[in-house]
N, C-alpha and C positions, 0 to 999 in steps of 0.2 A: 915222908914224901920229899921234904926239903933237905938239902945237905946241911950238915952242922955249920958249915961256913956261912950259909945264908941265914940260918936261925940266929947265929951269933951276931951277924951284921944287923939284923932287925932289932935284936935286944940292945945293941949299941946305938940305936937310932940313926943308922947310916941311911936307911930307907925304910919304906913301909910297904906292906903287901895288903891289897884290898881285894875282897871277893865281890864281884859284880854279876848280876844276872842279865843285864842288858847294857848295850854300848852307851846308852844315854847316861847311865849311872857312872860309867868310866869318864865320860866327857865332863860331867859335873864335878867329879873328884879332881880331875886334872886341871880344870880351868877355874873352878870356884863359881861358875856361872851356870844357871839352869840350861839344860839342853833345849827345852821348848816343846810345845805341842802344836799340832796343826790346828788352825782355826777354821771355822765354817767358811770364812772368806777365801780360804786357800793359802793364806800366809801363815806365819808362826807367831807365838807369843812374843810381844815386843821386848827387845833387849836380850833375847835368848841366843844361844850359839847358832841354832838353826835359822833364826831370823837374820843374824849377821851374815851367815854364809849365803842365805837366799838373796839378800840385798847385794852382796858382792858379786854373786853370779849374774844377777840382773844387770848390774853396772858393767860387767865384762861383756855381756851379750848385746848391749845397746849398739855398739858399732857394727856388729854382725847383722843385727836386725835392720839397721839403717841401710846397710849395703843391699840387703834383700829388697827393702822398700824402694831404694833408688833404682835397682835393676828392673823391678816391676814397672816403675814409672817410665823408665827409658824404653822398655818394651812397648808400653802403651802409647808413648809418643811416636814411636816408629810405625805402629799400626795405624794411628790417626794420620800421620804424614802420608803413608801409602794409600790410605783411603781417600785423602784429598787429591792425590795424583790421579787415582782411578776416577774420581768424580770429574776432574777436569777433562779427562779423556772422553768421558761420556758426554759432556756438555759441548764438545766440539761438533760443528755441523757435519752431518754425514755427506759424503760426496757421492754423486750418482756415477754409475759405471761409465756412461758415455760422456759425461761433462768435460773430461779432460781432452776429448777429441775435437771439440767444437772450436 
């Protein structure tokens, strides 16, 4: 299957070939750190590659989530402001049709 050149390079310890059945095995071989398992809490085993990736993604997502929260608050403020204007308009005394003629 492998060319003689590759076989000779492996014999000379120029590199190694590993057979893996799942990507997690490859991650562990390449990094020397456990890939990690999903916990019941939704996170991953502490210190694992998946835990580190998850933490980094959450860190990168914080500004985006903050913008979304800010946009919702701004939208809510506008609605409240519009409601106040509407309430002020309702509270004004109603004019009678003939009162301006007097």
